[in-house]
N, C-alpha and C positions, 0 to 999 in steps of 0.2 A: 346682312343680318336683318336689316329693316324689311327688305323684300320678303325674306322667309317668314318673318312675323306677320306681315300683311297677308301673305298667302295663306297662313294657318288660320288667321281671323276670317278671311273670306270663305275658306273651306268649312269652318265651324258654323258661320252664319248661313251658308247655303245648304247645310245639312249633309255635305259630302263627307265630313270627318266628324267622328264622335268626340265629344269633349273628354279629355283624359281625366282620370280620377284626381290627379294632383290639382288640375285647374278647378274642378268641382269643389275640392276641399278649400282652396284659397278663397273662392267665391263665397262659400258657406261661412267661413270665418269672417270675411269682410262684412257680410250681411249681419252676422251676430254682433260684430263690433258697432255697426251703425245702430242696431237696435238698442244696445247697451247705452250708447252715448246720446242717441237722438231722442229717445222716448220722453226724457224729462223736459225737453224743450218743445217737441212737436205735438205731444198728446194734449188734448184740451184739459185745462185745469178745472177743479171743482169751484163752485161759486165761492168767492172770497168773503170771509167774515169781515165786518167793518173793522179795519185797521189796513279630249281627242280620239279618233279611231285608233285602236290597238294595232301596232305593227308586229308581225310574227317573225320569229327568228328562224333562219333556215336550219331546222333541226328535225329529228324524227318526229312524226306526228303522234300526238297522244291518242291512245286508243281506249275505248271503254273497257271496263273490267270484263264484260262479256266476250270481248274480242281477244282476250288473253287467258285462255284456260290454264288453270293451275297445273294440269298434267295432261298432256296429249298422248293418247295411246299409240299413235303412229304418226308423229309430226313429219311434215314434208321438209327434207333437208335441202340446202341450197344446191343449185344445179352443179356447182363445181365440187361439192363435197363427195368424198369417197369413204367407204367403211374404214374404221380405224385400223382394223386388222390387215386390210389390203394396202399396205404401205409401199408405194412405188416411187421410183426416182424419175423426176421429170426435169427437162432442161429449161432453164430460164433464158430469155432472150439475151443474146450476146451483146456486150457493150460496144465491141468493135469487131471487125472482120477477123482479127488475129486471136481474140480472146475466146476461150472455150466457154460454152454456156454452163452456168452454175447449177448443179443438181440440188433440188429441194424436195425432200420427202413429202408425200401427201399424208396429212394427218387429220382425220375427221371422224367423229363418232357416227354410229349407225342410227341412233335415235336420240330424242330429247330426254334428258334425265335431270333430276334434282339431287343436290348434294348438300348435306347439313353439317354445319360446324356448331357444336354445342359446347360452350364454355360455362363457367360458373355464373356469368352475367349476361351472356348472349345466347340467342338461338338464331343463326343466320342460315337462310335457305338460298343456295345458289342454283341457277339454271345453267346448264352447259350450252344453251342457245344464246350466243353472244357473250358467254362467260360473265354474266351479270347477276345481281342480287335481287331476288324476288321478295324476300321478307327479311326484316331485321328487327328482332324482338328483344326488348330489355326485360329480363326475367324478374328483376327486383322492384319494378315500378308498375303501378296499375294506372289505367286511364280512367276517364270519368264513368265508364261503364263497368269498371271492376276487372277488366281484362288486362293482360300484360301490354305495355305500350308498344305499338307497331310504328316504326319510323318510316317505312317505305310505302308510298302510294303507287302501286304498279299500274294504275290507270294512265299515268303519264309516261310510262316506260320504266324499265328496271334500273335500279341504282348501279352505277359504274358501267353503264352501257356506252358505246362509242358515240361521239358527237361529231357533227359535220366540221370541216368540209371534206374529210376523207370519205371514201365510200362506206359511210357508217352503216347504212341500211344493210349492205351485204354482210359486213362483219357481225352485225347484230342478229342476223339470221343464221349465221354459221354455227354448226354443231361442234363444239370444242371437245377434245379428249381431256378427261379429268384424271388427275393423279393426286391422291391425298397422302401427303408425307406426314403422318401422325394425325392425331384427332383435331388439331387446331390449325392445320395448314392445308391449303388447297392450291393446285397448280393447273392452269388451263392452257392448252396448246392447240393451235389450228393452222393448217396449211393446205392450200389447194394445188401446190406444186410450183406456184409462181409467187403468190403473196402469203405471208404468214403473220400470226399474231400470238402473243403470250401474255397472260395475266397471272400473277401470284398473290396470294393473301396469306398472312400469318397472324395469329392472335395469341394473346397471353391467356393463361387459364383463368385467372381471377381478377384481371384488370380490364378497364374500358379502353384498351389500347391495342394497336396492331400495326402492321406494315403492309404495304402493297407495292407492286411494281407493274409496269406495262411496257411492252415493246411491240413495234409494228413495222412491217415492210410491205410495200406494194410494188408489184412488178419487179421484184428483186432489189428495190432500193429502199433504204430506211425512210420512214414516213412520219413526219410530225403529226400528232393527233391529240385529242382531248377525250377525257371520260366525263360523263355527266351524271348528276343526280337531279332528277326533274320532279315537278309536281308537289313541291313543298316538303316540309320536314317536321317531325315531332308529333305531339299528342293532338289528334284531330277532333277529340271529343270535348275539348274545353270551349267555353264561350268565346265567340269571335276568334276562332283558331287561326284563320288566314291572316288576321290583322297583326298577330304576334309572331308570324314566321318571317324571317329575313335572311338574306345572305349577309355574311359578316367576314371581315378580315382586319388584321392588325397591321396598320401602316407603320413600318419600322422607321422610316425617315422622320415622320411626325410624331411617333410614339402615341398613336391615336387609334381607337377602335372606329371602324367605318362600317355602317350597315346600309342595306338597300332593300326596298320592298319590291313586290312584283310590279306595282304601278310605276316605280322609278325606271324599270327596264322595259316598259311597254313600247317605247319608241326605238328600241335597239339594245343590244347587249351592253353592259357596263363593265369595263375592264378595271381590274385592281392595279394599284401601283406594283411594279415588279419587285419591290423590296418589301415583301410582307412576311411576317413571322408565322402566321397561320391564316387559314381561310376555309370557309364552308358555309353551313346553314345552322340556324338556331330558331328555337321558340323561347318561351319564358323560362322553361325548366330544363331543356335538353339542347345539346349541340352535337354536330358532326362536322369535324374540321380535319384538314390535312396540315401537317407540319413539315414541309420540305426543308432540306438543309439549305443554309444561306448560300446564295450564288449559283444555285442549280438552274435558275431561269425558268422555273415552273410558272405558268400563267394561270390566271383565275378570272372568270367572267360570271356576271349575273345575267340570267335570261328570264324571259317572261313566258309563262304557260297559261293557256286559257282552256278550261274544260269543265264539264259539269260533274258534280259528285255522283250523280245517279241518273238513270234514264228519265227524261222529261223535266229534269231540274235545270235551272238557269246556269249557264256557264259562268265561272268565276275565275278571278286572277289567282295564279299560284306562282310562287317564286321558284326558280331553278338555278343550278350552277353547273359550270363545266371547268375542268382544270387539266393541265398538262401543257401541250404546246411543243413537245419534243418527241423524237422518235423512240427514245427510251427514258423513262423517268420513274422515280420511286419516292416514297414518302412515309413518314410515321403517320398514323391515323388515330384520331380520338373520336369516339362516338359514345356518348353517355350523358349522365346527369350533370348539371351545372352545380355540383357540390363543391364548396370551397376547398375542402381537403383533397378531394379527387383531382380537381383542376390544378391545385398547387403541386401535387405529386407528379402530375403529367408534365406540366410546363407552367411556370409562374405567370407568364403573360396571359394564359387562358383565363385567369381570374378576372381580367378586364371585361369579360363577356357578361358578368353579373352587373346589371344596371341598378345602382343604388339611388338614382334620382338626384334631384336638386340638392337635397340635404345629405349628400353622401358622407360628409364629414361627421354627421351624427348617425346616419343609418348603419354604416359599416362598423364603427365601434360598438353601436348598440347590438348589432347582430353577434359580434364577437363576445360581448358580455353575456348575451342570452345563451350563446353556445357554451361558454364556460360554466354558467350557472346550471344549465341542463346537464352537462357532463360531470360536474364536480359535486353539485349539491342536491338538485331536485329529481334528476332522471325523468323530467317531464317538462315539455316546452310550455305547457299551460302555466304550471307553477313558476317556471322561470320568468314568464311575462308578469305574473303577479308580483314576484319578488323584485324584479327590475323596476316596475312601476312604483312600488313603495320607496325604493332607494331614490328614484328621480324626484319624487314628491318631497322626500326628506331634504334633499339637496336644495330644493327651491323653497324650503320653509321660511327662511328670513324674508325673502321677497313676498311671500304670501302674507306674512304677518304685517309687513309694511303696507300692503294693499288693503288688508282688513282694517287697519287703523285709519287709512285714508277714507274708506267707506263709512266708518263711524263719524268721522269729521264731516263728510259730505251730508250725512243724514242730519247732523246737528245744525247746519247752516241753511237747511231748506226753508225755514220761515223767512230768512233774510233774502234768499233767492226769489221766493215768491213775491216779496214786497217789491223787488226791482222789476220783476216781470209785470206786476200789476201797474206800475207807473208807466210802462211802455206798451200797455195792452192796445191791440188793434192798430198798431203802427205798421205800415207796409215794410217789407224787407228792404226795399230800395231807399227808404227814408234815411237821411243822414243821422237821425236820432237813434237808429238801430245800432250804429257804431258806438254811440255813447252807452247804450245798454250793455253791449259786450265789454266795454272798458270797465264799467262798474262791477260786472260779474267777475272779470279777471282780477280786479283789485280785491274783491272779497275772497277769492280763492287764494291769492298771495298772502293776504292778511292772516288766514288760518293755516297756511302751509299745505294747501291741497292741490294735487294734480288732477284736473278734471278728467283726464284719460286714465287715471289710476285703475279704474274698474276693468279696463281692457287689458291691463298688463298680464295677469295670469293667463288669459286667453291667448295673447300673443306669444307668451313663453311656451305654452303647450303646443302651439301650431307646428313648429319644426319637429318636435318629438312625435306628434301625432302623424305627420306626413312620413317621417322616418320609419315609424312602426308600420304604417301602411305599406311602404316600399319593402321592408324586410319580409312582411307576411306575403307580399306579392311575388317576390323573386327568389326567396330562399327555399330551395327544394327540401331542405331539412325539415321545414314546417309543413310541407305538402303531405297531407294525410296524418299529421300529428294529432293524437287524441288527448282529451282532457275531460275527466268525469264523463258527462253525457255527450260531450261534443266529439264528433267523429273526425273532424278535419278543421284545424284552427285556421287554415288559409281560406276556408269557405264559410258561408253563412250556415247557421244551424239547420239541420234537416228535420227537426221536430215540428209538429203541427203548430205549436206556440214557441216562438223563439224567446227563451227565458232570459238570455243575456240582455237583449235590447229592452225587455220589460223591466228587468232589474235596474238597468241604466236610467229608465224613465222615472222609476220610483225614487232612486237615490238622488237624481237631479232635482226633482221637486222638493225633496226633504232638504237638500243643501241650499236651494234658493230660499226656502222658508226660514232657515237658520241664519242666513246672511243678512246683516243690517241693510235695510232698504235705503237706497239713495234718495228716494222721493217719498213724502208722506201721503201722496195721493193713492188711495186704495185701488182705484181703477188701474193705475200704472203698475202697482205691485202685483195685482192679479194677472195683468198682461205678461209681465216678466216671469211670473211663477208658472204660467201655462205655456206661453208662446215659445220660450227658450227650450224647455224640455221636449215639447212636441216636435219642434224643428230638428233638434238633435236626434230624437228617436227615429223620425222619418229618414233622416240621412244615414243613420247607422243600421236600420233594419235589414238592408241588403248587403251590409259590409261583412268582411270576414270576421269570424268569431273571435280570433285573437285580437283584432282591433277593438271590438266591443268590450272584450275582457279588459284590455288596457284602460279604456275610458271608465268602465264600471269600477275597477280597482281604484283609479284616481278619485272618483266620486266618494268612495268609502273612506279613503284616507283624508279627503277634504272635509267630510262630515266630522271625523274624529278631531281634526285640527280645529274646525270651527267651534265644536263643542267646548274644547278647552279654552279657546280664545274668548268665547262668550262668558264662560265662568270667570275668567280673569277680569274681564271688563266689568262684570257685575260686582265683583269684590272691590274694584277700584272706585266705582261710582259712590257707594256710601261713605267711603273714606274721604273722598273729595268734598262730598256734601257736608260732612262733619267739620272739616277744616274751614269751609266757608261760613258755617254757623258761628264758630268761635270768633272769627274775625268780626 
């Protein structure tokens, strides 16, 4: 554990790894806490008035898109292939002198063709060359360019192509005969008279689910083999797309989700535990996994691909996977969005692919609450965020009032604090008398019942909810593309020339700072807190998702209302206390 932490720190310091948003948020909150607590002691007081090289996997070489035409008018068939119509019986080599050779029919297509399976949710384009998938489109989801999400990158090879060590290259070139048994099923068959192969795919009309099977024999003998999905997976138009693409499997023995990146597999393939419930690839919002039956012995490995996205560009690491390991195997297949309802309906363990982050115990219930509010009350994710934020702030109201009372007490004892600081002015930090100063200050705090860190309490309480909101907005596909008023996507920053939510957050933050009792009577420190804190928050939030800014803005508005009523109550109490003192 310590080694992993040290490695991550070294990667961050060396610039090899970008700091995650969760780390950035924690650092930002830590800095704000230091500013809140430290300025009253550190800022100058006004004059006192008198008083490694990548290892390549032995697998089919990735070819540029230009080397793989979408449709070849007259492709060259393998040397062993014969026309499908010319089905002849050939004798396989005899196993012994007494055994008769087994007759295997020659089955091969005359030319390369594509076959389309069109369901309510998919458009899948198969090629009969290698019986593999050239394109897999999710109809109901758009990428960053407004086009339907394409999951296959054919530059690294077609999905479900054969993977070494069998003569994968020959079978990937073979022209299979195709039979479509209904609109949602396709059957591929090939034989050269000695070796044969078959793949079948079946899909449901309205679900992100299907089944596939594969069987292979070489030289008349059953041959263990694997199928591969290379070159990454998911929406390639998002920011840092390759960084969020991983292989994934659920370790049944440890009840744990395991992921691996392309870099992890750069020194060789990574094998999964044999006892896995599902395995495949994923990005932030989409997943493609197989769900074999328990005990079938299906293997799963993560492989490393290195190729350029376009001619002249730098080659980059892409994750790939291969699965199988038996001469005949089949599995249920899920390819689709990481939507909680869809994952649960397919297999409950698939829900573990949604990464709720460090504060999962807050993020997941928060998402379920937002989901319920959206479905039952608002029919809008934006208004669901607003309503949930109001509820959270109302639940924290007693703590907030306690903090506000502490702030007022802190403001009242500032003259005494300044007197203590004046007595120990210009004393070095290492001087033993500094300890005496701290003891006098703590005694003063205890006398008036003040927690000097009380001003940081609301900030610390908001931090888990803030990070939880960030995670929900980052991983919940339900909020991907969700609109609210002028905001086109709550999971992304505003697309307008001026981002109104961060500007509104800045204004409300300044107003709330102005209404909050100052812990220090020093005008320079008050101006610093009134300007520095809002600007720092605005800079941090300007590139954040709109939903996250909406959460903080709503919290500011609720805080302003609460502060107004608290100030009114404090004003009424002060004259009453003054009158009581006068009578005495």
